[in-house]
C-alpha positions in Angstrom: -24.5 42.3 29.8 -25.2 41.7 26.1 -26.9 38.4 26.8 -24.2 36.2 25.3 -22.9 33.1 27.2 -19.5 33.1 28.9 -18.1 29.7 30.0 -16.8 29.9 33.5 -15.3 27.7 36.3 -17.3 28.5 39.5 -16.3 27.9 43.1 -18.4 28.9 46.1 -18.2 28.6 49.9 -20.2 29.9 52.9 -19.0 32.8 55.0 -19.9 32.3 58.7 -19.5 34.3 61.9 -17.9 33.2 65.1 -21.0 31.4 66.2 -21.1 29.5 62.9 -24.1 31.4 61.5 -24.0 31.8 57.8 -23.6 35.5 57.0 -23.1 35.2 53.2 -21.1 33.4 50.6 -17.8 33.8 48.8 -17.5 32.9 45.1 -14.6 32.8 42.7 -15.4 32.8 38.9 -12.8 32.1 36.3 -13.3 32.8 32.6 -12.5 29.6 30.7 -13.4 30.7 27.2 -9.9 30.0 25.9 -9.7 26.7 27.7 -13.0 25.6 26.1 -11.8 26.8 22.7 -8.6 24.8 23.0 -10.6 21.7 24.2 -12.9 22.1 21.2 -10.0 22.4 18.8 -8.3 19.3 20.3 -11.6 17.3 20.1 -12.0 18.3 16.4 -8.4 17.5 15.6 -8.8 14.1 17.3 -12.0 13.4 15.4 -10.3 14.4 12.1 -7.4 12.1 12.8 -9.7 9.2 13.7 -11.6 9.8 10.5 -8.3 9.6 8.5 -7.4 6.4 10.4 -10.7 4.8 9.5 -10.7 5.9 5.9 -7.1 4.7 5.2 -7.0 1.3 3.5 -3.5 0.6 4.6 -2.8 -0.3 8.2 -1.6 2.5 10.5 0.1 2.1 13.9 1.1 4.9 16.3 3.6 4.2 19.0 5.0 6.2 21.9 8.7 7.1 22.4 9.2 3.7 24.0 7.8 1.8 21.0 4.6 0.8 22.7 1.4 0.8 20.5 -1.0 3.5 21.6 -3.3 3.5 18.5 -4.1 1.5 15.4 -6.7 1.7 12.7 -9.3 -0.9 11.7 -7.3 -1.8 8.6 -4.3 -2.9 10.6 -6.5 -4.9 13.0 -8.1 -6.6 10.0 -4.7 -7.3 8.4 -3.4 -9.0 11.5 -6.7 -10.5 12.7 -7.1 -8.6 15.9 -10.2 -7.2 17.5 -10.5 -3.5 18.2 -8.1 -2.3 20.9 -6.2 -5.6 21.3 -3.0 -4.3 19.8 -2.8 -1.3 22.2 -0.2 -1.7 24.8 1.9 -4.2 22.8 5.5 -3.3 22.0 6.2 -3.0 18.3 8.8 -5.7 18.6 6.0 -8.2 19.4 4.5 -7.7 16.0 7.5 -9.0 14.1 8.8 -12.6 14.0 11.8 -13.2 16.2 13.7 -15.1 13.5 16.1 -14.1 10.8 15.9 -12.5 8.3 13.0 -10.5 9.8 15.1 -9.4 12.8 17.8 -8.1 10.4 15.2 -6.2 8.4 13.9 -4.6 11.6 17.4 -3.6 12.6 18.0 -1.9 9.2 14.7 -0.1 9.6 15.6 1.2 13.0 19.0 2.3 11.7 17.4 4.3 8.9 14.8 5.7 11.3 17.5 6.9 13.7 19.7 8.4 10.9 17.0 10.0 8.8 13.9 10.2 10.9 12.1 8.0 8.3 12.3 4.5 7.0 10.4 3.7 3.8 9.4 0.7 1.6 10.8 -2.0 3.7 9.4 -5.5 2.9 9.2 -7.9 5.8 6.5 -10.0 7.6 4.5 -9.4 10.7 2.7 -11.9 12.9 -1.0 -12.4 12.7 -2.9 -13.1 15.9 -3.0 -16.8 15.0 0.8 -16.9 14.6 0.9 -17.0 10.8 3.1 -14.7 8.8 1.7 -11.8 6.9 4.0 -10.2 4.3 3.9 -6.4 4.6 5.5 -3.3 3.3 6.3 -0.7 6.0 6.9 3.0 6.0 7.6 4.6 9.4 8.6 8.1 10.6 9.2 9.9 13.9 6.7 12.2 15.5 8.5 15.1 17.2 7.5 18.2 19.3 8.4 21.8 18.6 11.7 21.3 20.4 12.6 18.3 18.3 12.1 15.7 21.0 10.8 12.4 19.8 7.2 11.8 21.0 6.8 8.5 19.1 6.4 7.2 15.6 3.7 6.6 13.0 3.9 3.6 10.7 2.0 2.7 7.5 1.6 -1.0 7.0 0.5 -2.5 3.6 -0.6 -6.1 3.2 1.4 -7.4 0.2 0.1 -11.0 0.4 -1.4 -10.8 -3.1 1.7 -9.1 -4.6 4.0 -11.8 -3.1 1.6 -14.5 -4.4 1.7 -13.0 -7.9 5.5 -12.7 -7.8 5.8 -16.3 -6.7 3.5 -17.5 -9.5 5.5 -15.4 -12.1 8.8 -16.9 -10.9 7.3 -20.4 -11.2 6.1 -19.6 -14.7 9.5 -18.3 -15.7 11.3 -21.3 -14.2 8.9 -23.6 -16.0 9.4 -21.7 -19.3 13.2 -21.8 -18.8 13.1 -25.5 -18.2 11.0 -26.1 -21.3 13.4 -24.2 -23.6 16.4 -25.8 -22.0 15.1 -29.3 -22.6 14.4 -28.6 -26.3 16.8 -30.2 -28.7 16.1 -27.5 -31.2 17.9 -24.2 -30.9 15.6 -21.5 -29.5 16.3 -17.7 -29.7 14.2 -15.2 -27.9 14.4 -11.5 -29.0 12.7 -8.2 -28.2 10.6 -6.3 -30.7 13.7 -4.9 -32.4 15.4 -8.3 -32.8 17.9 -7.9 -30.0 18.7 -11.3 -28.4 17.3 -11.6 -24.8 17.7 -15.4 -24.3 19.0 -18.5 -26.0 19.0 -22.1 -24.9 21.8 -24.6 -24.6 21.1 -26.0 -28.1 21.9 -22.6 -29.7 25.1 -22.4 -27.7 26.1 -25.8 -29.0 25.1 -25.0 -32.6 26.9 -21.6 -32.9 29.6 -21.9 -30.2 28.5 -18.7 -28.5 27.6 -18.5 -24.8 24.4 -16.9 -23.7 26.3 -13.9 -22.3 28.1 -13.4 -25.6 24.8 -13.3 -27.5 22.7 -11.3 -25.1 22.1 -7.8 -26.3 23.3 -8.4 -29.8 21.0 -8.4 -32.9 19.8 -11.9 -34.1 21.0 -11.0 -37.7 24.6 -11.7 -36.6 23.7 -15.4 -36.8 22.3 -15.1 -40.4 24.6 -15.7 -43.4 24.9 -12.7 -45.7 22.9 -13.6 -48.8 25.2 -11.7 -51.0 28.2 -13.8 -50.0 26.2 -17.0 -50.5 25.2 -16.0 -54.0 28.8 -15.2 -54.9 29.9 -18.7 -53.8 27.0 -20.2 -55.7 
């Protein structure tokens, strides 16, 4: 009456007499304002979620209660080398290598997920589309309804290839440094900024008779002769 629009669901059918002549029509009209409002809210929520998925730099994967992938973001597809939509329908178990220790890590994650509803900061590897391994850090949590029933799970997947590369290079540098000081015939003592012994080589152990464990954490001055005693003897 006031000229505003009312969304409706409309059904109509003819009314006929015994001879089959149309005598009128019968219509049923249902107000679907609340339905349209709910549909709009769902569409906005879905759009909001999709925007989050697109904007997140880490990979995201959503699975149903059976562990089947129902949604991923572009970041995860890029990390694993898949095209849009190719991961959907796969089981999460297909993403991880079937060998140890990866199977063991996956089992620990599932135990944590079942016990706590969340599993965080687990380092493992997933399979890229080409079959190569991609080192990743995974955080995963259950998605539940109001009654507490499990609807599925959401996982955050971070590519840690560069971190692992840096850790490997650091280890190689440390091993090389350790080998260098061990090969030196001169005694070498490494301390922190306060003079506390952090590391010595074998030559020092042979010179002073202390083991590395005995020297570690003690001040380097313990190896220095007290000047006063030296002067007395002189």
